[in-house]
C-alpha positions as CSV (number, residue, x, y, z in Angstrom):
1,M,-30.0,-39.2,90.9
2,S,-26.3,-39.3,92.0
3,D,-24.5,-36.2,93.2
4,D,-21.0,-37.8,92.9
5,P,-18.7,-35.4,90.8
6,N,-16.4,-38.2,89.9
7,Q,-19.2,-40.1,88.1
8,S,-20.2,-36.9,86.0
9,T,-16.6,-36.3,84.9
10,E,-16.3,-39.9,83.8
11,K,-19.4,-39.7,81.6
12,N,-18.2,-36.5,80.0
13,G,-14.9,-38.1,79.3
14,K,-16.6,-40.9,77.4
15,R,-18.6,-38.5,75.3
16,Q,-15.6,-36.4,74.1
17,P,-14.0,-39.0,71.9
18,V,-17.3,-39.7,70.2
19,R,-17.8,-36.0,69.3
20,I,-14.2,-35.8,68.0
21,W,-14.7,-38.8,65.7
22,I,-18.0,-37.4,64.4
23,Y,-16.3,-34.1,63.5
24,R,-13.4,-36.0,61.8
25,I,-15.9,-38.1,59.7
26,F,-17.7,-34.9,58.7
27,L,-14.5,-33.3,57.5
28,V,-13.6,-36.4,55.5
29,V,-17.0,-36.3,53.8
30,V,-16.6,-32.6,52.9
31,V,-13.2,-33.1,51.5
32,V,-14.3,-36.1,49.4
33,G,-17.3,-34.1,48.2
34,I,-15.1,-31.2,47.1
35,V,-12.7,-33.6,45.3
36,F,-15.6,-35.3,43.6
37,L,-17.2,-32.0,42.4
38,G,-13.8,-30.8,41.1
39,W,-13.3,-34.1,39.2
40,Y,-16.8,-34.0,37.8
41,S,-16.4,-30.4,36.6
42,L,-13.1,-31.3,34.9
43,Q,-14.8,-34.2,33.1
44,L,-17.5,-31.8,31.8
45,R,-14.8,-29.5,30.4
46,Q,-13.0,-32.3,28.5
47,P,-13.1,-31.5,24.7
48,G,-14.7,-34.8,23.7
49,Q,-17.7,-34.3,26.0
50,P,-20.8,-32.3,24.9
51,D,-21.7,-29.3,27.1
52,L,-25.2,-28.9,28.5
53,P,-27.5,-26.6,26.5
54,E,-27.5,-22.9,27.6
55,P,-30.8,-22.4,29.4
56,T,-31.9,-19.3,27.5
57,L,-31.3,-20.9,24.1
58,S,-33.0,-24.1,25.3
59,A,-36.1,-22.0,25.9
60,L,-35.6,-20.4,22.6
61,T,-35.6,-23.7,20.9
62,N,-39.1,-24.4,22.2
63,S,-40.6,-20.9,21.7
64,L,-39.2,-19.8,18.3
65,A,-39.6,-21.2,14.9
66,V,-36.9,-23.8,14.1
67,V,-35.5,-23.3,10.6
68,P,-33.5,-26.3,9.2
69,T,-30.4,-25.0,7.3
70,K,-28.1,-27.2,5.4
71,S,-24.7,-26.9,6.9
72,S,-21.4,-28.6,6.4
73,G,-19.4,-29.9,9.2
74,S,-16.4,-31.0,7.1
75,D,-13.1,-29.3,7.5
76,Q,-11.3,-27.8,4.6
77,G,-7.6,-27.1,4.4
78,F,-6.9,-23.4,4.3
79,P,-4.6,-22.8,1.3
80,S,-1.9,-21.0,3.1
81,A,-2.2,-21.9,6.7
82,A,0.3,-23.7,8.9
83,T,-0.8,-27.2,9.9
84,T,0.6,-27.2,13.5
85,A,-0.8,-25.3,16.4
86,S,1.4,-22.8,18.2
87,S,1.3,-20.4,21.0
88,T,-0.6,-17.1,21.1
89,D,1.2,-13.8,20.7
90,N,-0.4,-11.9,23.6
91,A,-0.8,-8.2,23.3
92,A,-1.5,-5.7,26.1
93,Q,-4.3,-4.0,24.2
94,G,-5.5,-7.0,22.2
95,T,-5.9,-7.5,18.4
96,V,-8.0,-5.6,15.9
97,F,-9.5,-7.7,13.1
98,F,-10.7,-5.8,10.1
99,T,-11.8,-6.2,6.5
100,A,-9.7,-4.3,4.0
101,R,-10.3,-3.7,0.3
102,T,-7.2,-4.5,-1.8
103,Q,-6.8,-5.6,-5.4
104,A,-10.5,-5.3,-5.9
105,R,-11.2,-8.0,-3.3
106,S,-12.2,-7.8,0.4
107,H,-10.1,-9.9,2.8
108,I,-9.6,-10.1,6.5
109,W,-6.5,-8.7,8.3
110,A,-5.4,-8.6,11.9
111,Y,-3.3,-6.0,13.7
112,V,-1.9,-6.9,17.2
113,I,-1.6,-3.5,18.9
114,G,2.1,-2.7,19.2
115,D,3.2,-4.7,16.1
116,A,4.9,-2.9,13.2
117,E,2.2,-3.7,10.7
118,P,-1.0,-5.8,10.1
119,V,-1.1,-9.4,9.0
120,Q,-3.3,-10.7,6.2
121,I,-5.4,-13.6,7.3
122,T,-7.5,-14.7,4.3
123,F,-6.5,-14.8,0.6
124,G,-8.1,-15.8,-2.7
125,E,-10.1,-14.7,-5.7
126,W,-13.2,-14.1,-3.6
127,D,-14.5,-11.8,-0.9
128,D,-14.2,-12.4,2.9
129,R,-15.9,-10.1,5.4
130,N,-17.3,-9.5,8.9
131,P,-14.7,-11.1,11.2
132,A,-15.8,-12.2,14.7
133,F,-13.2,-13.9,16.8
134,N,-13.7,-16.5,19.6
135,A,-10.5,-16.2,21.6
136,D,-11.2,-19.2,23.9
137,D,-11.0,-21.6,20.9
138,G,-9.0,-19.5,18.5
139,L,-11.9,-19.6,15.9
140,L,-12.5,-16.8,13.5
141,A,-16.1,-16.6,12.1
142,F,-16.6,-14.7,8.9
143,T,-18.7,-14.3,5.7
144,S,-17.4,-15.4,2.3
145,N,-18.6,-16.0,-1.2
146,R,-15.7,-18.4,-1.9
147,G,-18.2,-21.2,-2.4
148,L,-20.2,-19.2,-5.0
149,Y,-22.9,-18.2,-2.4
150,W,-22.5,-16.0,0.7
151,D,-22.1,-18.4,3.6
152,L,-20.6,-18.5,7.1
153,Y,-17.2,-20.0,7.7
154,L,-15.0,-20.8,10.7
155,L,-11.2,-20.5,10.5
156,D,-9.0,-22.1,13.2
157,L,-6.2,-19.7,13.6
158,N,-4.0,-22.3,15.4
159,S,-4.2,-25.0,12.7
160,G,-5.5,-23.2,9.6
161,N,-8.4,-25.6,9.2
162,L,-11.5,-24.1,7.6
163,R,-15.0,-25.2,8.3
164,Q,-18.1,-24.2,6.4
165,L,-21.0,-23.5,8.7
166,T,-23.8,-22.8,6.2
167,E,-24.5,-23.9,2.7
168,T,-27.5,-22.3,1.3
169,P,-28.3,-20.2,-1.8
170,G,-29.4,-17.4,0.5
171,F,-27.3,-14.6,2.0
172,E,-25.7,-15.0,5.4
173,G,-23.5,-12.4,7.1
174,N,-22.5,-10.4,10.2
175,P,-21.8,-13.3,12.6
176,T,-21.6,-12.6,16.4
177,W,-20.5,-15.1,19.1
178,S,-22.4,-16.0,22.2
179,P,-20.3,-15.5,25.3
180,D,-19.9,-19.3,25.8
181,G,-18.7,-19.8,22.2
182,R,-21.4,-22.4,21.5
183,W,-23.7,-20.3,19.3
184,I,-23.4,-17.7,16.5
185,A,-26.1,-15.2,15.7
186,Y,-26.1,-13.8,12.2
187,E,-28.3,-12.0,9.6
188,A,-29.7,-13.9,6.6
189,K,-31.9,-13.1,3.7
190,Y,-33.8,-16.1,2.2
191,D,-37.2,-14.9,1.1
192,G,-37.4,-11.2,0.7
193,D,-36.2,-9.6,3.9
194,F,-33.3,-9.9,6.4
195,D,-33.9,-11.8,9.6
196,I,-31.8,-12.8,12.6
197,Y,-30.9,-16.5,13.1
198,I,-29.0,-18.4,15.7
199,L,-26.7,-21.2,14.7
200,P,-25.2,-23.9,16.9
201,V,-21.4,-24.2,16.5
202,V,-21.2,-27.5,18.5
203,G,-23.9,-30.1,19.0
204,D,-26.7,-31.2,16.7
205,E,-29.3,-28.5,17.5
206,E,-31.2,-26.9,14.6
207,V,-30.8,-23.3,13.5
208,I,-33.2,-21.0,15.4
209,Q,-34.9,-18.1,13.7
210,L,-34.9,-15.2,16.2
211,T,-36.9,-12.7,14.2
212,N,-39.7,-13.3,11.7
213,H,-41.1,-9.9,10.7
214,P,-41.7,-8.5,7.2
215,A,-39.3,-5.7,8.0
216,N,-35.5,-5.9,7.7
217,D,-33.7,-7.1,10.8
218,N,-29.9,-7.1,10.5
219,S,-26.5,-6.4,12.2
220,P,-26.8,-8.5,15.4
221,D,-24.5,-8.1,18.4
222,W,-24.6,-10.4,21.4
223,D,-24.1,-8.9,24.9
224,A,-21.6,-10.3,27.5
225,G,-24.3,-11.8,29.6
226,G,-25.7,-13.9,26.8
227,R,-29.3,-12.8,27.4
228,R,-29.7,-10.0,24.9
229,I,-29.0,-9.4,21.2
230,A,-29.0,-5.9,19.8
231,F,-29.9,-5.5,16.1
232,I,-31.2,-2.9,13.6
233,S,-34.8,-3.1,12.3
234,D,-37.1,-0.8,10.3
235,R,-40.2,-2.5,11.6
236,D,-41.4,0.9,13.1
237,G,-40.9,2.8,9.9
238,S,-37.1,3.7,10.0
239,P,-34.0,1.8,11.0
240,D,-33.9,1.8,14.8
241,V,-31.9,0.0,17.4
242,F,-33.8,-3.0,18.9
243,I,-32.9,-5.4,21.7
244,A,-34.0,-9.0,21.7
245,K,-34.4,-10.3,25.3
246,L,-33.8,-14.0,24.9
247,D,-35.2,-15.0,28.3
248,Q,-38.4,-13.0,28.0
249,P,-40.6,-14.5,25.3
250,D,-43.7,-12.4,26.1
251,E,-41.8,-9.0,25.7
252,R,-38.9,-10.1,23.6
253,F,-38.3,-7.1,21.2
254,V,-37.8,-3.6,22.5
255,N,-37.2,-0.5,20.4
256,L,-34.3,1.3,22.1
257,S,-33.8,4.4,20.0
258,H,-37.3,5.4,18.7
259,T,-36.2,7.9,16.0
260,I,-38.2,8.5,12.9
261,E,-36.0,11.2,11.4
262,L,-32.6,9.4,11.9
263,T,-31.1,6.2,10.5
264,E,-29.2,4.0,13.1
265,S,-26.7,1.3,12.2
266,D,-24.1,-1.1,13.7
267,P,-25.0,-1.6,17.4
268,A,-22.2,-2.8,19.7
269,Y,-22.3,-3.7,23.4
270,N,-19.4,-2.7,25.7
271,P,-17.7,-5.6,27.4
272,M,-19.8,-5.2,30.6
273,G,-23.0,-5.1,28.6
274,N,-24.5,-2.0,30.2
275,L,-23.7,0.4,27.3
276,L,-24.6,0.2,23.7
277,A,-22.8,2.2,21.0
278,Y,-24.3,2.7,17.5
279,S,-24.1,5.2,14.6
280,I,-26.7,7.6,13.3
281,E,-26.7,9.6,10.1
282,R,-27.6,13.3,10.4
283,M,-27.1,16.2,8.0
284,G,-24.6,14.3,5.9
285,F,-22.5,13.1,8.9
286,E,-22.2,9.8,10.7
287,E,-22.2,10.3,14.5
288,I,-21.5,7.7,17.2
289,L,-23.9,7.6,20.1
290,I,-23.5,5.8,23.4
291,E,-26.7,4.8,25.3
292,E,-27.3,3.2,28.7
293,I,-29.3,0.0,28.4
294,E,-31.3,0.4,31.6
295,G,-30.7,4.2,32.1
296,E,-33.0,7.1,31.5
297,H,-30.3,9.5,30.1
298,S,-30.3,10.6,26.5
299,P,-27.6,9.0,24.3
300,S,-24.3,10.9,24.4
301,P,-22.2,11.6,21.3
302,N,-18.7,10.1,21.1
303,G,-17.1,10.8,17.7
304,Q,-17.9,10.2,14.1
305,G,-18.0,7.1,11.9
306,H,-19.8,3.7,11.6
307,G,-19.1,0.1,12.4
308,V,-18.1,1.1,16.0
309,R,-16.4,-1.4,18.3
310,W,-15.3,-1.2,22.0
311,S,-11.8,-1.8,23.4
312,P,-11.5,-4.8,25.7
313,D,-11.4,-2.4,28.7
314,A,-14.3,-0.3,27.4
315,K,-12.2,2.9,27.6
316,A,-11.8,3.4,23.9
317,L,-13.7,2.9,20.6
318,I,-12.7,2.4,17.0
319,A,-14.9,3.1,14.0
320,V,-14.8,3.4,10.2
321,L,-14.8,7.0,9.0
322,E,-15.8,7.5,5.4
323,D,-15.5,10.3,2.8
324,P,-16.7,10.1,-0.9
325,Y,-13.7,8.2,-1.9
326,D,-12.1,6.3,1.0
327,R,-12.8,4.6,4.3
328,W,-10.2,4.6,7.1
329,L,-9.9,3.6,10.8
330,V,-10.3,6.2,13.6
331,S,-10.2,5.7,17.4
332,Y,-11.8,7.7,20.3
333,A,-11.3,7.8,24.0
334,H,-14.1,7.0,26.4
335,N,-14.5,7.5,30.1
336,G,-11.0,8.7,30.6
337,G,-9.3,6.1,28.4
338,Q,-6.5,6.6,25.9
339,P,-7.1,5.4,22.4
340,P,-4.2,3.4,21.0
341,G,-2.2,4.3,17.9
342,L,-3.3,2.1,15.0
343,P,-1.1,2.4,11.9
344,I,-3.7,0.8,9.6
345,H,-3.7,2.5,6.3
346,F,-6.2,0.6,4.2
347,N,-9.7,1.0,2.7
348,I,-11.5,-0.4,5.8
349,E,-14.9,-2.0,5.6
350,D,-15.6,-3.5,9.1
351,L,-14.0,-4.1,12.5
352,F,-13.7,-6.5,15.5
353,W,-11.6,-5.9,18.7
354,T,-10.6,-8.7,21.0
355,A,-8.5,-8.7,24.2
356,E,-6.4,-11.6,23.1
357,G,-3.3,-11.7,20.9
358,L,-2.9,-13.4,17.6
359,P,-1.9,-17.1,17.4
360,A,1.6,-17.4,16.1
361,A,0.6,-19.7,13.3
362,A,-1.6,-16.9,11.8
363,Y,1.6,-14.9,11.0
364,Q,2.6,-17.6,8.5
365,F,-0.8,-17.8,6.6
366,G,0.5,-15.8,3.7
367,D,4.0,-17.4,3.3
368,D,2.9,-19.6,0.5
369,E,0.7,-17.0,-1.3
370,A,2.1,-15.6,-4.5
371,E,2.0,-11.9,-5.0
372,S,-1.2,-10.9,-6.9
373,P,-0.6,-9.3,-10.3
374,P,-1.8,-5.7,-10.8
375,L,-5.3,-5.2,-11.9
376,Y,-4.1,-3.4,-15.1
377,V,-0.9,-1.9,-16.5
378,I,-0.9,1.5,-18.2
379,K,1.0,1.5,-21.5
380,L,1.5,4.9,-23.2
381,N,1.6,4.0,-26.8
382,S,0.7,7.3,-28.4
383,S,2.6,9.9,-26.4
384,D,4.5,12.6,-28.4
385,A,7.7,13.1,-26.4
386,T,8.4,16.4,-28.2
387,I,5.3,18.1,-26.9
388,D,4.6,15.9,-23.9
389,R,1.0,15.3,-24.9
390,L,-1.3,12.3,-25.0
391,S,-3.6,11.2,-27.8
392,L,-6.8,9.1,-27.9
393,A,-7.0,5.3,-27.6
394,P,-10.1,3.6,-29.1
395,L,-12.3,1.4,-26.9
396,P,-12.9,-1.8,-28.8
397,G,-16.5,-3.2,-28.7
398,V,-17.9,0.0,-27.0
399,T,-20.8,1.9,-28.4
400,A,-20.6,5.6,-27.7
401,P,-20.7,9.0,-29.6
402,N,-16.9,9.0,-29.5
403,A,-15.7,5.5,-28.2
404,S,-12.2,6.5,-27.1
405,L,-10.4,7.7,-24.0
406,S,-7.0,9.0,-23.1
407,D,-4.1,6.7,-23.7
408,A,-3.4,6.9,-20.0
409,V,-6.8,5.6,-19.1
410,D,-7.9,3.0,-21.7
411,E,-6.2,0.0,-20.0
412,A,-7.9,0.8,-16.7
413,F,-11.3,1.1,-18.4
414,N,-11.0,-2.1,-20.4
415,A,-10.0,-4.0,-17.2
416,L,-12.9,-2.5,-15.3
417,R,-15.3,-3.4,-18.1
418,A,-14.1,-7.1,-18.1
419,R,-14.4,-7.4,-14.3
420,V,-17.9,-5.8,-14.2
421,A,-19.1,-8.1,-16.9
422,A,-17.7,-11.2,-15.0
423,D,-19.4,-10.1,-11.8
424,L,-22.7,-9.1,-13.3
425,G,-23.0,-11.8,-16.0
426,W,-23.6,-9.1,-18.7
427,D,-21.6,-6.4,-20.4
428,F,-22.8,-3.3,-18.6
429,L,-20.1,-1.0,-20.0
430,S,-20.5,-2.0,-23.7
431,T,-22.7,1.1,-24.2
432,L,-21.8,4.5,-22.9
433,E,-23.6,7.8,-22.9
434,H,-20.3,9.6,-23.1
435,A,-16.6,8.7,-23.4
436,F,-14.4,11.3,-25.1
437,V,-16.1,14.7,-25.5
438,G,-14.2,17.1,-27.7
439,I,-13.3,20.6,-26.4
440,N,-15.8,22.1,-28.8
441,D,-18.5,19.5,-28.4
442,P,-21.6,20.5,-26.4
443,L,-22.6,18.8,-23.2
444,P,-26.2,18.7,-22.0
445,P,-27.4,22.2,-21.0
446,G,-26.6,23.0,-17.3
447,L,-23.4,21.0,-17.0
448,S,-20.2,22.9,-16.2
449,Y,-17.6,24.1,-18.7
450,D,-15.0,22.3,-16.6
451,D,-16.7,18.9,-16.6
452,W,-14.3,16.0,-16.5
453,L,-15.8,14.5,-19.6
454,F,-13.7,17.0,-21.6
455,T,-10.5,15.6,-20.3
456,E,-10.7,12.2,-22.0
457,R,-10.3,10.6,-18.5
458,A,-14.0,10.2,-17.7
459,F,-17.0,8.3,-19.0
460,A,-20.7,8.2,-18.3
461,F,-22.6,4.9,-18.5
462,S,-25.8,4.6,-20.5
463,Q,-29.0,5.4,-18.8
464,A,-30.9,2.8,-20.8
465,A,-30.3,0.4,-17.9
466,V,-31.7,3.0,-15.5
467,Q,-34.9,3.2,-17.4
468,A,-35.1,-0.6,-17.6
469,G,-34.9,-0.8,-13.8
470,W,-31.5,-2.6,-13.7
471,I,-29.8,0.2,-11.7
472,E,-30.4,1.5,-8.2
473,M,-28.8,4.7,-6.8
474,V,-28.4,5.2,-3.1
475,R,-28.0,8.8,-2.0
476,E,-24.9,9.6,0.2
477,D,-24.4,13.0,1.6
478,F,-21.0,14.2,2.8
479,G,-21.1,17.6,4.4
480,G,-22.9,19.8,1.9
481,Q,-22.4,17.7,-1.2
482,T,-24.5,14.8,-2.6
483,Y,-23.0,11.7,-4.1
484,W,-24.5,8.5,-5.4
485,R,-23.6,4.9,-4.9
486,V,-24.6,2.9,-8.0
487,Y,-25.8,-0.7,-7.7
488,V,-26.3,-2.8,-10.9
489,R,-28.6,-5.8,-11.0
490,T,-26.9,-9.1,-11.8
491,A,-28.0,-11.4,-14.6
492,E,-28.5,-14.4,-12.3
493,Q,-30.8,-13.8,-9.3
494,D,-30.3,-17.0,-7.5
495,G,-27.6,-15.7,-5.1
496,S,-24.6,-16.8,-7.1
497,Q,-23.9,-13.3,-8.3
498,G,-23.9,-10.0,-6.3
499,E,-25.5,-9.5,-3.0
500,P,-28.8,-8.1,-1.7
501,L,-29.2,-4.3,-1.0
502,R,-29.2,-3.2,2.6
503,T,-30.3,0.4,2.1
504,P,-33.3,1.9,0.3
505,S,-32.4,3.6,-3.0
506,W,-33.5,6.9,-4.4
507,D,-36.6,7.3,-6.5
508,F,-36.1,9.9,-9.3
509,Q,-39.2,9.1,-11.2
510,I,-41.6,10.2,-8.5
511,R,-40.7,13.9,-9.1
512,Y,-42.8,13.6,-12.3
513,E,-46.0,12.4,-10.6
514,G,-47.3,15.8,-9.7
515,V,-46.4,16.1,-6.0
516,P,-44.7,19.4,-5.5
517,Q,-42.8,18.3,-2.4
518,F,-41.1,15.4,-4.3
519,Y,-40.3,17.6,-7.2
520,D,-38.6,20.2,-5.0
521,Q,-36.6,17.4,-3.3
522,G,-35.6,15.8,-6.6
523,G,-37.4,12.6,-5.6
524,R,-37.4,10.7,-2.4
525,I,-36.1,7.5,-0.7
526,K,-38.0,4.5,-1.8
527,E,-40.3,3.0,0.9
528,N,-38.9,-0.5,0.5
529,I,-35.5,-1.9,-0.3
530,P,-35.5,-3.2,-3.9
531,P,-35.4,-7.0,-4.0
532,G,-32.8,-9.0,-5.9
533,Y,-29.0,-9.2,-6.1
534,Y,-26.8,-6.3,-7.1
535,V,-23.1,-5.4,-7.6
536,D,-21.7,-2.2,-6.1
537,F,-20.5,-0.6,-9.3
538,T,-19.2,2.5,-7.4
539,Q,-16.8,0.3,-5.4
540,L,-15.6,-1.7,-8.4
541,A,-15.0,1.5,-10.4
542,A,-12.9,2.9,-7.4
543,D,-10.9,-0.4,-7.3
544,Y,-9.8,0.4,-10.9
545,G,-9.1,4.1,-10.3
546,F,-12.4,5.6,-11.4
547,E,-14.0,8.0,-8.9
548,R,-17.6,9.3,-8.8
549,V,-18.2,13.0,-9.1
550,P,-20.5,15.1,-6.9
551,A,-24.0,16.1,-8.0
552,L,-24.3,19.7,-9.2
553,P,-26.2,22.1,-6.9
554,N,-29.2,22.1,-9.2
555,W,-29.7,18.3,-9.3
556,R,-33.0,18.5,-7.5
557,T,-34.6,20.3,-10.4
558,Y,-32.3,19.2,-13.2
559,Y,-32.0,15.5,-13.7
560,H,-28.7,15.5,-15.6
561,G,-27.2,17.5,-12.7
562,A,-27.3,14.4,-10.5
563,R,-24.3,13.0,-12.5
564,F,-24.7,9.6,-10.9
565,N,-23.5,7.9,-14.1
566,E,-20.2,9.9,-14.5
567,F,-16.8,8.5,-13.3
568,V,-13.4,9.9,-13.7
569,Y,-9.8,8.6,-13.6
570,R,-8.1,11.5,-11.9
571,D,-4.8,9.9,-10.9
572,H,-4.0,12.9,-8.6
573,R,-4.6,15.4,-11.3
574,N,-6.8,18.5,-11.3
575,W,-9.0,19.4,-14.3
576,M,-6.5,21.8,-15.8
577,E,-3.6,19.4,-15.5
578,A,-5.6,16.7,-17.3
579,M,-6.6,19.1,-20.1
580,L,-3.0,20.2,-20.6
581,E,-2.1,16.5,-21.4
582,L,-4.3,16.8,-24.5
583,Y,-4.4,20.5,-25.6
584,P,-2.0,23.5,-25.6
585,N,-2.7,26.1,-23.1
586,S,-3.9,28.5,-25.8
587,A,-6.6,26.1,-26.9
588,I,-8.2,25.9,-23.5
589,I,-10.5,28.9,-23.7
590,T,-12.6,29.1,-20.6
591,P,-14.7,31.9,-19.1
592,T,-12.9,33.6,-16.3
593,P,-15.1,33.5,-13.2
594,F,-15.4,36.8,-11.3
595,Q,-17.7,38.4,-8.9
596,T,-19.9,41.0,-10.4
597,P,-19.6,44.3,-8.5
598,T,-22.6,45.5,-6.6
599,P,-24.1,48.6,-8.2
600,T,-23.7,51.7,-6.1
601,P,-27.1,53.5,-5.6
602,T,-27.2,57.0,-7.3
603,R,-29.6,59.9,-7.2
604,T,-32.4,59.6,-9.6
605,P,-32.3,62.4,-12.2
606,R,-35.1,64.9,-12.2
607,P,-36.3,67.1,-15.1
608,T,-34.9,70.6,-15.2
609,P,-36.2,73.7,-17.0
610,T,-34.8,74.5,-20.4
611,S,-32.8,77.7,-20.7
612,W,-34.5,80.6,-22.5
613,W,-31.9,80.7,-25.3
614,W,-32.6,77.1,-26.1
615,R,-36.3,77.5,-26.2
616,W,-38.4,78.5,-29.2
617,R,-41.9,78.3,-30.2
618,T,-42.8,76.5,-33.3
619,P,-45.0,78.9,-35.4
620,T,-48.6,77.7,-35.6
621,P,-49.8,77.6,-39.2
622,I,-52.5,80.2,-39.9
623,P,-55.5,78.7,-41.7
624,T,-56.2,80.2,-45.1
625,S,-59.3,80.2,-47.1
626,T,-59.6,77.5,-49.7
627,A,-60.4,78.7,-53.2
628,F,-63.7,77.6,-54.5
629,P,-64.4,77.1,-58.2
630,T,-66.3,80.0,-59.8
631,P,-68.8,79.6,-62.5
632,T,-67.6,80.2,-66.1
633,A,-69.3,82.9,-68.1
634,G,-71.3,81.5,-70.8
């Protein structure tokens, strides 16, 4: 071994360039690798290339039943949409999509927060509902019966192109997007009950049936992580909030709420996926609860309403608040947030809130749409201008004790009758229990003297259809009053008319089966939702100006007091104003209600002795001897 220092330095000097080159080569390899990975990821994101299946749903495909559903991939031109894509109108607080009821049709609108007014998105002589927006691709999923049956559709808000996703005679509704935009979960009713299905939007995978239980499973909502779907199910006896864990096939379904006495509806995840908002019905009020998914705390209340949706920053909520006659939009703060002002004055049905703005092309969707004609036009043909009083107008083709209504109402009734007959497939209003009731005509015992049937502005449909099982009544309580939502069965039960019921109806007949509890309650909620397809007659009547009336306080023990079959065309009038259109004030003789005074307790009178000058003794008759016959001398 050499001890020469010069020799050691020379060897080290030779090794240094080798190490430098190795280091340089390593850096080049790393840079090339990064460039290659970046190029490869860009290739995967190109629109023409199919994405790899999401792992959770790939597992679902193998573990759940696959249900083939006929679908249509063809695009259809939207009747009023622009054909060129344009930029998006970005809003600081996003866009609220909602379904509004106008002109007796349900259509989808959008309101960019900060705009002056909402924009109508869909049009036509059909109903469109349940909007769900995929902001990444500008696609709006919704439910529509424009193709005769209730199917799912996709509307491209940039181009206006319409794509039909499903084409079945069953009912599909309430779509919700997966976070990656490749799948849509929805509710469907094909063979007796609602179930949750998952539909691929891209690719050629089959439809996946998520739930397969004899109970009703509906209203799905997908969380931001893509691993859970919340929905409503009555499999444990009453509608509860369930969570489907897509990546846990052994313990897939978990009951989150566990309440027998309450009815839950409309679950909605917050954008982070750690909180779930939903509605409960309690004591005639709909209350919004917020619950932690993994927490142990009880749900906390956060306002009233149903159909709740979160703001994009999770600091506010919007919901639909309902009274017996209208539905409108309300907003609430959460966790220190500030709810936005929403000047949306429509009859709201459902909601969706996205962080993105509205594509500029969507503002022109209605430019080519002609203004819809009014549903009816009131023509006063019989008014006496000298006394400012209306007369009766006959109802042609209607069977009733007095088949006529006020001249200010008959056009509305005739238009309603025609629309109901078209939707049902049979003339439901051709026979009435009551139309015009004269001021001196008797009503069934127990009905009020100021019933609207006396005003010639109200009618009561025949209960023959009730006895035949063609009508279902759903009880709706608002505060301390009971109202009824009337559903009428359609002639065709193949899905081409009406829609399935989602709520159990009320059973009046069980009160006569000898069970004291059901008699005292006036009946009970039916154990199962009636099968078949129905039309919401209460909604159609309201579209044409006829409002339902509340049940009388005695309805539980007096069948006619339920008044589920009575509808009135108020037109902002009270009962007396409506009566004065027909009769002079002197003819309206009504009992004046007053409160009977409470009797004041008084001393009980006691007997007193009679004065001596008022007293006398009745003389007692003295008995006298009775004469006997004496013998006659001979």
